[in-house]
C-alpha positions in Angstrom: 10.8 2.9 -11.8 10.9 6.7 -11.3 8.9 6.6 -8.1 8.6 4.7 -4.8 6.0 2.1 -4.2 5.5 -0.9 -2.0 4.4 -4.4 -3.1 3.2 -7.3 -1.0 5.8 -9.8 0.1 3.3 -12.6 -0.4 0.6 -13.5 -2.8 -2.8 -12.8 -1.4 -3.8 -15.7 0.7 -6.9 -17.8 1.0 -7.4 -16.5 4.6 -7.1 -12.9 3.5 -9.6 -13.4 0.7 -12.0 -15.2 3.0 -11.9 -12.2 5.3 -12.7 -10.0 2.3 -15.7 -12.2 1.4 -17.1 -12.2 4.9 -16.9 -8.4 4.9 -18.6 -7.6 1.6 -20.1 -10.8 0.1 -23.1 -11.6 2.3 -24.9 -10.8 -0.9 -22.3 -11.6 -3.6 -23.5 -9.1 -6.2 -20.5 -9.3 -8.4 -19.5 -12.9 -8.0 -16.4 -12.5 -5.8 -16.7 -16.1 -4.7 -16.2 -19.0 -7.1 -17.3 -22.6 -6.5 -13.9 -23.5 -7.9 -12.4 -22.4 -4.6 -13.5 -25.7 -3.1 -11.9 -28.1 -5.7 -9.8 -30.9 -4.3 -6.3 -29.7 -5.2 -7.0 -26.1 -4.3 -9.3 -26.8 -1.2 -9.6 -23.1 -0.2 -12.9 -21.6 0.8 -16.5 -22.9 1.3 -19.6 -20.8 1.1 -22.6 -21.4 3.5 -26.1 -19.9 3.8 -28.2 -18.1 1.3 -27.8 -14.8 -0.6 -28.1 -12.0 1.9 -26.5 -14.0 4.6 -23.7 -15.9 2.9 -20.7 -16.7 5.1 -17.3 -18.1 4.1 -14.9 -20.5 5.8 -11.3 -21.5 5.1 -10.8 -25.2 4.5 -8.4 -26.6 7.2 -4.8 -26.4 6.1 -5.4 -23.8 3.4 -5.2 -20.5 5.1 -1.7 -19.5 4.0 -1.9 -20.8 0.5 -2.5 -18.3 -2.3 -6.1 -17.6 -3.4 -7.0 -18.7 -6.9 -10.2 -18.7 -9.1 -10.1 -14.9 -9.0 -10.6 -12.7 -12.0 -8.8 -9.4 -12.6 -12.0 -7.7 -11.5 -12.1 -9.7 -8.3 -8.5 -8.6 -7.6 -9.5 -5.0 -8.4 -12.4 -5.1 -5.9 -10.1 -6.5 -3.3 -7.8 -3.6 -3.9 -10.7 -1.2 -3.6 -11.6 -2.8 -0.3 -8.1 -2.3 1.0 -8.0 1.3 -0.3 -11.2 2.0 1.5 -10.0 0.7 4.9 -11.4 -2.9 4.7 -15.0 -1.9 5.5 -18.0 -4.2 5.9 -21.2 -4.0 3.9 -22.7 -4.5 0.5 -20.7 -4.2 -2.7 -21.0 -0.5 -3.2 -18.8 2.5 -4.0 -17.8 2.6 -0.3 -16.5 -0.9 -0.2 -15.6 -2.6 -3.6 -16.9 -0.4 -6.4 -14.7 2.7 -6.2 -11.4 3.8 -4.7 -8.3 2.5 -6.4 -10.5 1.6 -9.4 -13.9 3.1 -10.5 -15.8 -0.1 -11.3 -19.4 0.7 -10.3 -20.6 -2.7 -11.5 -18.1 -3.3 -14.3 -17.3 -7.0 -14.7 -15.7 -7.2 -18.2 -13.5 -5.3 -20.6 -10.3 -3.5 -20.2 -11.4 0.1 -19.9 -10.9 0.4 -16.2 -7.6 1.9 -15.0 -6.1 2.8 -11.7 -7.3 6.1 -10.2 -5.0 8.9 -9.3 -4.6 8.8 -5.5 -5.0 5.0 -5.3 -3.5 3.7 -2.1 -3.6 -0.1 -2.9 -3.8 -1.6 -6.4 -3.0 -4.5 -8.7 0.7 -4.0 -9.7 1.6 -2.6 -13.1 3.6 -5.0 -15.1 6.7 -2.8 -14.5 6.2 -2.7 -10.8 5.7 -6.4 -10.6 8.8 -7.0 -12.9 11.1 -4.8 -10.9 10.1 -6.4 -7.6 10.7 -9.8 -9.0 13.9 -9.6 -11.0 15.9 -6.4 -10.3 19.0 -6.4 -8.3 21.2 -3.3 -8.2 24.3 -5.4 -7.3 23.9 -7.6 -10.4 26.1 -6.8 -13.3 24.9 -6.3 -16.9 21.2 -5.5 -17.1 20.7 -5.6 -13.4 17.8 -8.1 -13.9 17.9 -11.8 -13.1 16.2 -14.4 -15.2 14.2 -15.7 -12.2 12.6 -14.1 -9.2 15.1 -15.7 -6.7 18.2 -13.6 -7.4 19.4 -16.3 -9.9 19.3 -17.3 -13.5 18.3 -20.8 -12.6 15.6 -22.6 -10.6 17.3 -25.3 -8.6 14.2 -27.6 -8.0 10.7 -27.5 -6.6 11.8 -29.0 -3.2 10.9 -26.9 -0.2 14.0 -25.9 1.8 16.4 -26.0 -1.2 18.0 -22.6 -2.0 16.8 -21.2 -5.2 13.8 -23.5 -5.5 10.2 -22.7 -6.4 6.9 -24.4 -6.8 7.0 -25.4 -10.4 6.9 -28.6 -12.5 10.5 -30.0 -12.6 9.5 -33.5 -13.7 7.0 -33.9 -10.9 4.7 -31.7 -8.9 5.4 -30.5 -5.3 2.0 -31.4 -3.9 -0.1 -33.0 -6.6 -2.2 -35.2 -6.3 -3.5 -33.4 -3.3 -2.6 -29.8 -2.6 -0.9 -28.4 -5.6 -0.2 -25.1 -3.9 2.4 -24.4 -1.2 2.1 -21.9 1.6 3.2 -18.4 0.6 6.9 -18.0 1.5 7.4 -21.7 2.0 10.6 -21.7 0.1 12.2 -19.2 2.5 14.6 -16.3 2.2 17.0 -18.3 0.1 14.4 -18.1 -2.7 13.3 -14.5 -2.3 13.8 -11.7 -4.8 16.3 -8.9 -4.0 13.5 -6.9 -2.5 12.3 -9.7 -0.3 9.2 -10.9 -2.2 8.6 -14.6 -2.5 6.7 -16.8 -5.0 7.1 -14.5 -7.9 8.4 -17.6 -9.5 5.9 -20.4 -9.5 3.0 -21.3 -7.1 0.4 -19.3 -9.1 0.4 -16.9 -11.9 -0.4 -13.3 -10.8 -2.5 -10.7 -12.4 -0.9 -7.4 -13.3 -2.4 -4.2 -14.8 -1.0 -4.6 -18.3 -3.5 -4.6 -21.3 -2.3 -7.0 -23.9 -3.7 -7.5 -27.4 -6.4 -4.9 -26.6 -8.6 -7.3 -24.8 -6.6 -9.2 -22.1 -4.8 -8.5 -18.8 -1.3 -9.6 -18.1 -0.2 -12.4 -15.8 3.4 -13.2 -14.8 5.5 -15.6 -12.7 4.3 -19.0 -13.9 2.7 -21.5 -11.7 3.1 -24.9 -10.0 1.8 -26.7 -13.2 4.4 -25.4 -15.7 8.1 -26.0 -16.4 11.0 -23.7 -15.7 10.9 -21.8 -19.0 7.4 -20.4 -18.2 8.7 -19.0 -14.9 11.3 -16.8 -16.5 11.3 -13.0 -16.7 10.8 -13.3 -20.4 7.5 -15.2 -19.8 4.8 -12.6 -20.6 1.3 -14.1 -20.7 -2.3 -12.9 -20.6 -5.8 -14.0 -20.0 -9.2 -12.5 -20.4 -9.8 -10.4 -17.3 -12.9 -12.3 -16.5 -11.0 -15.6 -16.2 -11.2 -17.4 -12.9 -8.6 -20.1 -13.1 -7.0 -22.6 -10.7 -3.6 -21.3 -11.7 -4.1 -17.6 -11.3 -3.9 -15.5 -8.1 -2.6 -12.0 -7.3 -0.7 -9.8 -5.0 -1.2 -6.1 -4.3 1.0 -3.0 -4.6 0.5 0.3 -2.8 1.4 3.8 -2.2 4.6 4.3 -0.3 3.9 7.4 1.7 6.2 10.4 1.2 7.3 10.1 4.8 8.5 6.5 4.0 10.4 7.8 1.0 11.9 10.5 3.1 13.0 7.9 5.6 14.6 5.9 2.8 16.5 8.8 1.3 17.7 10.0 4.6 18.6 6.6 5.9 16.1 6.7 8.8 14.5 3.6 10.3 11.5 2.5 8.3 9.4 1.9 11.4 9.4 5.6 12.3 11.6 5.2 15.4 13.9 8.0 14.3 11.2 10.4 13.1 11.5 12.5 16.3 15.3 12.8 16.3 16.9 16.2 15.8 20.2 15.4 13.9 20.9 19.0 13.1 20.9 19.9 16.8 18.3 22.6 16.2 15.5 21.1 18.3 13.5 20.5 15.1 12.6 16.8 14.5 13.0 14.9 11.2 9.2 14.6 11.1 8.5 18.3 11.6 11.0 19.2 8.9 9.4 16.8 6.5 5.8 17.9 7.4 6.4 21.7 7.2 8.8 21.8 4.2 12.0 22.5 6.1 14.2 20.0 4.3 17.3 21.5 2.7 20.8 20.5 1.7 22.1 17.6 3.8 20.7 14.6 5.5 18.0 15.6 7.9 18.8 19.3 7.7 16.4 22.2 8.0 16.3 25.1 5.5 19.0 26.6 7.6 20.7 25.9 10.9 20.3 29.6 11.7 17.8 30.0 14.4 15.7 32.8 12.7 15.2 30.7 9.5 14.2 27.6 11.5 11.9 29.3 14.0 10.1 31.9 11.9 7.5 31.5 9.2 8.6 32.8 5.9 5.7 31.8 3.6 7.2 28.6 2.2 8.7 26.8 5.1 9.4 27.0 8.8 7.9 26.2 12.1 4.3 27.2 12.9 3.9 30.8 14.0 1.5 32.0 16.7 -0.2 35.3 16.1 -3.3 37.4 16.9 -6.4 38.4 15.0 -7.7 41.2 17.1 -8.0 39.4 20.5 -8.2 35.9 19.0 -5.3 33.5 18.9 -4.1 32.3 15.5 -1.7 29.6 14.2 -0.1 29.8 10.7 1.8 26.9 9.3 3.0 25.2 6.2 1.6 21.7 5.4 1.6 19.2 2.6 -1.4 19.6 0.4 -4.3 17.3 1.1 -3.8 14.0 -0.7 -0.1 14.6 -1.4 0.8 12.4 1.5 -1.8 10.2 3.2 0.9 9.2 5.7 0.8 12.6 7.5 -1.9 14.0 9.8 -1.9 17.6 11.1 -4.1 18.5 14.1 -4.3 22.0 15.7 -5.2 21.9 19.4 -6.0 24.6 22.0 -5.7 24.8 25.8 -6.2 27.5 28.5 -3.2 26.3 30.6 -0.9 24.2 28.5 -3.0 21.1 29.3 -2.4 21.2 33.0 -6.1 21.3 33.9 -7.6 22.2 30.6 -6.7 19.3 28.2 -5.3 20.0 24.8 -8.2 19.6 22.3 -9.3 20.4 18.8 -11.7 23.4 18.9 -14.6 22.6 16.5 -15.5 26.3 16.4 -12.1 27.5 15.2 -11.9 28.7 11.6 -9.5 27.7 8.9 -8.4 30.1 6.1 -8.4 29.1 2.5 -5.0 27.5 1.8 -2.4 29.4 -0.1 -0.2 27.4 -2.4 3.5 28.0 -1.9 5.1 25.4 -4.1 4.1 22.0 -5.6 2.8 19.8 -2.8 2.8 22.5 -0.1 0.4 25.2 1.1 0.0 27.4 4.2 -3.1 28.1 6.3 -4.1 30.0 9.3 -6.3 28.6 12.1 -8.1 31.2 14.1 -9.6 30.6 17.6 -13.3 31.2 17.9 -13.3 33.7 20.8 -11.1 36.0 22.8 -8.7 34.2 25.1 -10.3 33.8 28.6 -8.6 36.0 31.2 -6.2 36.9 28.4 -4.6 33.5 28.5 -4.7 30.9 25.6 -2.3 28.4 24.1 -2.2 26.6 20.7 -0.1 23.9 19.3 0.3 21.8 16.1 0.4 18.0 16.4 2.0 16.2 13.5 1.7 12.4 13.4 2.3 9.6 10.9 -0.5 7.1 10.1 
């Protein structure tokens, strides 16, 4: 893959899907709930009440098992809900009908595709495949036959290295619960990237369109033998299918700041964002946010103080100026939408926050942005009035979401 992305470690669980239903399916306009979710060997979610006040409960012991009886469209609506920040309400454009996918009532066909700017989505087949089988340390093609860093599946016994929930002559939990908790087989059965259950448990939807009318599934399930679990196993179903063998996991946007951390070998939790490895008093985060990344790990455009501290139209630290008797701040930022992981906030104070707290001035004006290079622009924020008693301060706060 020529880009960074993230993919869920686990299949979407029954508990997660029940939370989704309780948020958006009091009136289940587009059939996100299936009565199949209560079958004996899935035993997942029950529905109570009447349309308009439906509620959903997880069957005891099922919370961490993968959800099934979900169509491709159900999975797309779940992705939209995540994209939109997990809101509550009816099944509308603000909750399930737009976002990662523009559905707006669609429940069949294969014409829907992922929108530009999607933050969470159903993995493409290539995204799913790489997460499952790729290992840069493996010789040859670099891809394993199975999603456990191996060319074999050892058994379906929980606790055995290289095992998975598949039919190896018997079933792990059938009769009774056919599904295992997500991640039950442990790190010894994970893919190189740390995902689990991409072999067995349940088939998982992907975004591929196959034969013009179907959507792809991969990974096999608890009901099938080893050969079905292989990387060569490419299968498809009608996207409206709600089957006891099919679930899904989601993929998502890896923010540019996270990619920056990866490239520069910084802690993924952001704990090194405020370090200044070039000894220039400019943090890693500020360099990333204001386009000051140059040659070398964590380096600014130049270590020379003038280049770091003065604004030159394409990069550099924010510059304070004046527009007549009003305070201004000019700075480079990443274009809106190019990195949802970064937030820029301009704040003002009369005394550096000592008695007048730093705050956004709602009356301040923002210039039209000027593009400086792909993904970056600069703007000027102008205070609304002359500085009181000739004294006024401004600062730029850059944070990660």
